[in-house]
Backbone as CSV, one residue per row, in Angstrom:
resi,resn,N_x,N_y,N_z,CA_x,CA_y,CA_z,C_x,C_y,C_z
1,MET,-32.852,-64.455,-151.007,-32.131,-64.017,-149.825,-33.151,-63.756,-148.711
2,THR,-32.856,-64.286,-147.526,-33.778,-64.102,-146.398,-33.749,-62.650,-145.907
3,LYS,-34.779,-62.287,-145.165,-34.830,-60.928,-144.605,-33.660,-60.683,-143.654
4,GLN,-33.291,-61.719,-142.894,-32.170,-61.588,-141.968,-30.870,-61.324,-142.730
5,ARG,-30.671,-62.087,-143.786,-29.438,-61.932,-144.577,-29.400,-60.568,-145.265
6,GLU,-30.536,-60.124,-145.777,-30.614,-58.788,-146.392,-30.257,-57.712,-145.379
7,LEU,-30.762,-57.856,-144.159,-30.478,-56.882,-143.107,-28.983,-56.862,-142.778
8,ILE,-28.394,-58.031,-142.597,-26.967,-58.132,-142.269,-26.126,-57.518,-143.383
9,TYR,-26.476,-57.838,-144.618,-25.748,-57.297,-145.774,-25.851,-55.771,-145.811
10,SER,-27.035,-55.240,-145.566,-27.216,-53.781,-145.616,-26.466,-53.089,-144.477
11,ILE,-26.376,-53.721,-143.325,-25.615,-53.147,-142.207,-24.148,-53.007,-142.603
12,ILE,-23.608,-54.038,-143.229,-22.202,-54.001,-143.661,-22.007,-52.958,-144.755
13,GLN,-22.905,-52.940,-145.729,-22.778,-51.998,-146.848,-22.929,-50.544,-146.402
14,ASP,-23.765,-50.301,-145.414,-24.028,-48.933,-144.958,-22.980,-48.411,-143.975
15,SER,-22.129,-49.294,-143.484,-21.151,-48.889,-142.479,-19.895,-48.303,-143.128
16,CYS,-19.348,-47.299,-142.488,-18.073,-46.712,-142.928,-16.900,-47.426,-142.271
17,GLU,-17.186,-48.356,-141.379,-16.153,-49.068,-140.634,-16.178,-50.548,-140.980
18,HIS,-15.129,-51.245,-140.575,-15.069,-52.697,-140.680,-15.609,-53.238,-139.358
19,LEU,-16.805,-53.775,-139.377,-17.485,-54.192,-138.150,-17.124,-55.614,-137.745
20,THR,-17.164,-55.890,-136.443,-17.024,-57.254,-135.939,-18.386,-57.941,-136.053
21,ALA,-18.390,-59.255,-135.906,-19.654,-59.999,-135.945,-20.584,-59.531,-134.826
22,ASN,-20.023,-59.271,-133.656,-20.848,-58.819,-132.535,-21.445,-57.437,-132.798
23,GLU,-20.666,-56.539,-133.388,-21.192,-55.214,-133.724,-22.330,-55.320,-134.741
24,ILE,-22.169,-56.225,-135.706,-23.219,-56.444,-136.706,-24.460,-57.010,-136.026
25,TYR,-24.260,-57.967,-135.127,-25.386,-58.555,-134.395,-26.144,-57.486,-133.597
26,LEU,-25.420,-56.632,-132.888,-26.075,-55.599,-132.068,-26.874,-54.620,-132.926
27,LYS,-26.336,-54.241,-134.086,-27.065,-53.343,-134.997,-28.294,-54.055,-135.568
28,ALA,-28.134,-55.344,-135.920,-29.253,-56.115,-136.463,-30.352,-56.279,-135.412
29,LYS,-29.952,-56.506,-134.169,-30.904,-56.699,-133.064,-31.747,-55.437,-132.836
30,GLU,-31.144,-54.263,-133.040,-31.896,-53.004,-132.907,-33.006,-52.922,-133.955
31,LEU,-32.702,-53.398,-135.165,-33.645,-53.282,-136.281,-34.593,-54.471,-136.391
32,MET,-34.133,-55.630,-135.903,-34.937,-56.852,-135.956,-34.746,-57.581,-134.620
33,PRO,-35.508,-57.220,-133.601,-35.300,-57.759,-132.249,-35.337,-59.285,-132.146
34,SER,-35.985,-59.954,-133.077,-36.101,-61.413,-133.001,-34.882,-62.144,-133.565
35,ILE,-33.938,-61.435,-134.178,-32.794,-62.105,-134.812,-31.882,-62.709,-133.742
36,ALA,-31.415,-63.924,-133.992,-30.540,-64.625,-133.051,-29.077,-64.401,-133.437
37,CYS,-28.227,-64.440,-132.442,-26.793,-64.258,-132.661,-26.259,-65.319,-133.631
38,GLY,-26.682,-66.560,-133.455,-26.249,-67.644,-134.338,-26.635,-67.402,-135.785
39,THR,-27.790,-66.802,-135.995,-28.246,-66.471,-137.353,-27.287,-65.485,-138.006
40,VAL,-26.848,-64.501,-137.242,-25.914,-63.505,-137.778,-24.594,-64.178,-138.141
41,TYR,-24.040,-64.979,-137.233,-22.762,-65.645,-137.487,-22.857,-66.593,-138.684
42,ARG,-23.939,-67.374,-138.768,-24.114,-68.300,-139.897,-24.194,-67.543,-141.215
43,ASN,-24.965,-66.458,-141.230,-25.113,-65.679,-142.458,-23.815,-64.993,-142.854
44,LEU,-23.060,-64.499,-141.889,-21.760,-63.901,-142.205,-20.851,-64.932,-142.863
45,ASP,-20.834,-66.142,-142.310,-20.019,-67.217,-142.877,-20.455,-67.537,-144.306
46,LEU,-21.757,-67.633,-144.527,-22.280,-67.910,-145.873,-21.947,-66.782,-146.848
47,MET,-22.047,-65.548,-146.393,-21.777,-64.400,-147.261,-20.293,-64.316,-147.628
48,VAL,-19.408,-64.691,-146.701,-17.973,-64.737,-147.011,-17.721,-65.825,-148.053
49,LYS,-18.304,-67.011,-147.848,-18.113,-68.122,-148.791,-18.686,-67.809,-150.166
50,ALA,-19.738,-66.990,-150.224,-20.367,-66.616,-151.499,-19.702,-65.381,-152.126
51,ASN,-18.614,-64.905,-151.510,-17.891,-63.718,-152.005,-18.759,-62.462,-152.051
52,GLU,-19.686,-62.347,-151.123,-20.515,-61.143,-151.024,-19.845,-60.101,-150.132
53,ILE,-19.049,-60.576,-149.170,-18.275,-59.725,-148.269,-16.928,-60.407,-148.035
54,ARG,-15.979,-59.659,-147.457,-14.667,-60.231,-147.129,-14.494,-60.311,-145.625
55,LEU,-13.854,-61.373,-145.191,-13.464,-61.521,-143.795,-12.049,-60.981,-143.656
56,VAL,-11.841,-60.082,-142.716,-10.503,-59.569,-142.422,-10.074,-60.228,-141.118
57,GLU,-9.144,-61.182,-141.228,-8.698,-61.927,-140.056,-7.600,-61.149,-139.347
58,ILE,-7.805,-60.914,-138.066,-6.873,-60.122,-137.275,-6.408,-60.960,-136.091
59,SER,-5.094,-61.178,-136.003,-4.569,-61.950,-134.878,-4.707,-61.142,-133.595
60,ASN,-4.990,-61.835,-132.507,-5.145,-61.218,-131.181,-6.222,-60.140,-131.146
61,ASN,-7.222,-60.258,-131.986,-8.271,-59.250,-132.026,-9.521,-59.897,-132.606
62,SER,-10.587,-59.157,-132.688,-11.816,-59.666,-133.293,-11.751,-59.517,-134.804
63,ASN,-12.095,-60.579,-135.512,-12.168,-60.495,-136.970,-13.202,-59.455,-137.362
64,ARG,-13.007,-58.868,-138.520,-13.910,-57.830,-139.011,-14.415,-58.224,-140.391
65,TYR,-15.439,-57.530,-140.848,-16.035,-57.802,-142.154,-15.928,-56.559,-143.021
66,ASP,-15.648,-56.788,-144.301,-15.341,-55.711,-145.241,-16.272,-55.812,-146.436
67,LYS,-16.844,-54.680,-146.831,-17.732,-54.651,-147.993,-16.969,-54.535,-149.306
68,THR,-15.701,-54.110,-149.247,-14.901,-53.916,-150.460,-14.307,-55.247,-150.889
69,LEU,-14.717,-55.725,-152.052,-14.292,-57.045,-152.508,-12.996,-57.024,-153.311
70,ILE,-12.665,-55.889,-153.930,-11.419,-55.861,-154.701,-10.239,-56.010,-153.740
71,GLN,-9.167,-56.631,-154.233,-7.993,-56.876,-153.393,-7.421,-55.554,-152.888
72,HIS,-7.235,-55.464,-151.595,-6.618,-54.295,-150.977,-6.053,-54.707,-149.625
73,GLU,-5.308,-53.811,-149.041,-4.643,-54.083,-147.790,-5.329,-53.276,-146.675
74,HIS,-4.888,-53.521,-145.446,-5.453,-52.806,-144.298,-4.346,-52.377,-143.348
75,TYR,-4.615,-51.309,-142.604,-3.768,-51.007,-141.452,-4.649,-51.024,-140.217
76,ILE,-4.047,-51.449,-139.110,-4.752,-51.450,-137.834,-3.892,-50.723,-136.814
77,CYS,-4.516,-49.824,-136.090,-3.818,-49.070,-135.049,-3.705,-49.953,-133.805
78,ASP,-2.486,-50.154,-133.347,-2.264,-50.974,-132.158,-2.693,-50.275,-130.871
79,GLU,-2.993,-48.986,-130.957,-3.435,-48.232,-129.779,-4.962,-48.277,-129.629
80,CYS,-5.679,-47.929,-130.694,-7.144,-47.790,-130.591,-7.920,-48.880,-131.341
81,GLY,-7.243,-49.695,-132.155,-7.910,-50.772,-132.879,-8.565,-50.358,-134.181
82,ARG,-8.406,-49.100,-134.579,-9.000,-48.607,-135.835,-8.433,-49.388,-137.019
83,LEU,-9.317,-49.846,-137.892,-8.934,-50.610,-139.080,-9.353,-49.823,-140.306
84,GLU,-8.422,-49.593,-141.216,-8.688,-48.801,-142.419,-8.145,-49.509,-143.651
85,ASP,-8.764,-49.221,-144.786,-8.279,-49.730,-146.070,-7.033,-48.973,-146.498
86,VAL,-6.107,-49.700,-147.133,-4.911,-49.111,-147.732,-4.767,-49.747,-149.110
87,HIS,-4.462,-48.950,-150.096,-4.259,-49.482,-151.449,-2.797,-49.289,-151.825
88,ILE,-2.081,-50.410,-151.982,-0.650,-50.376,-152.273,-0.432,-50.825,-153.712
89,GLY,-0.851,-50.028,-154.646,-0.601,-50.327,-156.056,-0.902,-51.765,-156.421
90,ASP,-0.073,-52.328,-157.254,-0.259,-53.705,-157.697,0.712,-54.621,-156.965
91,LEU,0.455,-54.819,-155.692,1.318,-55.627,-154.843,1.385,-57.074,-155.320
92,LYS,0.244,-57.615,-155.724,0.194,-59.008,-156.181,1.144,-59.229,-157.355
93,ARG,1.082,-58.360,-158.347,1.938,-58.502,-159.530,3.415,-58.362,-159.154
94,ALA,3.732,-57.430,-158.268,5.121,-57.234,-157.839,5.652,-58.476,-157.124
95,ILE,4.840,-59.068,-156.268,5.254,-60.284,-155.557,5.478,-61.416,-156.551
96,GLU,4.546,-61.585,-157.479,4.673,-62.659,-158.471,5.927,-62.479,-159.317
97,ARG,6.176,-61.256,-159.745,7.335,-60.970,-160.594,8.642,-61.225,-159.847
98,ASN,8.717,-60.778,-158.599,9.959,-60.888,-157.835,10.201,-62.266,-157.240
99,SER,9.162,-63.071,-157.114,9.303,-64.365,-156.442,9.052,-65.557,-157.346
100,ASN,8.636,-65.317,-158.587,8.335,-66.393,-159.529,7.301,-67.362,-158.948
101,ILE,6.219,-66.807,-158.418,5.113,-67.600,-157.882,3.805,-67.042,-158.427
102,LYS,2.725,-67.793,-158.254,1.385,-67.339,-158.615,0.613,-67.108,-157.318
103,VAL,0.310,-65.852,-157.022,-0.422,-65.505,-155.802,-1.912,-65.740,-156.033
104,LYS,-2.529,-66.584,-155.202,-3.970,-66.822,-155.290,-4.730,-65.765,-154.507
105,SER,-4.252,-65.459,-153.324,-4.853,-64.412,-152.499,-3.866,-64.077,-151.389
106,TYR,-4.118,-62.974,-150.736,-3.301,-62.606,-149.583,-4.102,-61.697,-148.672
107,ASN,-3.637,-61.599,-147.434,-4.284,-60.753,-146.443,-3.178,-60.002,-145.713
108,LEU,-2.929,-58.762,-146.122,-1.865,-57.963,-145.527,-2.466,-56.946,-144.566
109,ILE,-2.018,-57.010,-143.325,-2.449,-56.045,-142.317,-1.200,-55.371,-141.767
110,ILE,-1.153,-54.064,-141.895,-0.025,-53.273,-141.421,-0.372,-52.761,-140.026
111,HIS,0.452,-53.098,-139.050,0.237,-52.620,-137.683,0.927,-51.273,-137.528
112,CYS,0.222,-50.321,-136.918,0.745,-48.960,-136.827,0.146,-48.247,-135.627
113,ILE,0.512,-46.983,-135.488,-0.175,-46.065,-134.580,-0.780,-45.004,-135.483
114,CYS,-2.095,-44.884,-135.468,-2.792,-43.977,-136.385,-2.516,-42.514,-136.046
115,SER,-2.861,-41.642,-136.960,-2.598,-40.208,-136.777,-3.332,-39.639,-135.560
116,ASP,-4.549,-40.099,-135.304,-5.285,-39.613,-134.126,-4.548,-39.963,-132.833
117,CYS,-4.064,-41.205,-132.749,-3.346,-41.637,-131.541,-1.990,-40.945,-131.429
118,LEU,-1.316,-40.737,-132.564,-0.049,-39.999,-132.542,-0.267,-38.580,-132.036
119,ASN,-1.325,-37.930,-132.524,-1.636,-36.569,-132.076,-1.963,-36.536,-130.587
120,LYS,-2.694,-37.543,-130.127,-3.048,-37.624,-128.709,-1.788,-37.785,-127.861
121,LYS,-0.866,-38.656,-128.304,0.392,-38.854,-127.573,1.200,-37.565,-127.533
122,GLU,1.207,-36.841,-128.646,1.947,-35.580,-128.721,1.346,-34.551,-127.757
123,ARG,0.015,-34.490,-127.702,-0.656,-33.562,-126.779,-0.349,-33.922,-125.323
124,GLU,-0.337,-35.221,-125.021,-0.032,-35.661,-123.654,1.409,-35.342,-123.290
125,LYS,2.309,-35.491,-124.263,3.721,-35.194,-124.039,3.902,-33.708,-123.712
126,ILE,3.226,-32.857,-124.456,3.305,-31.409,-124.226,2.715,-31.067,-122.860
127,LYS,1.613,-31.733,-122.519,0.926,-31.482,-121.246,1.847,-31.770,-120.059
128,TRP,2.668,-32.811,-120.167,3.524,-33.218,-119.045,4.871,-32.501,-119.036
129,ASN,5.179,-31.746,-120.050,6.468,-31.020,-120.098,6.357,-29.623,-119.578
């Protein structure tokens, strides 16, 4: 594994968030000023293909990268863009049982308004009343 790839992998593993490719590039650039943006994107693509990380595809938004490889779901706040892991039991088995199909993989993203944004809206509502 190249030094660049090791750095990119460690940035993802050390993060508590699901980072975009650009966020990963900016963090890598701080630690390795000579790293090129294309190098980061190429390595992210290779790491996804090698099952070292997961790509979380988000419509109308920037894709993110996930260090958790076991199957799980995500929610994204439509207000602030926060993306979090959600574990919904054995969804794959339930789908297979109810639909008589074999699920190879899936990517479920639940769109919501997170608790922080709900609290903020509630505070603003009180402020204006």
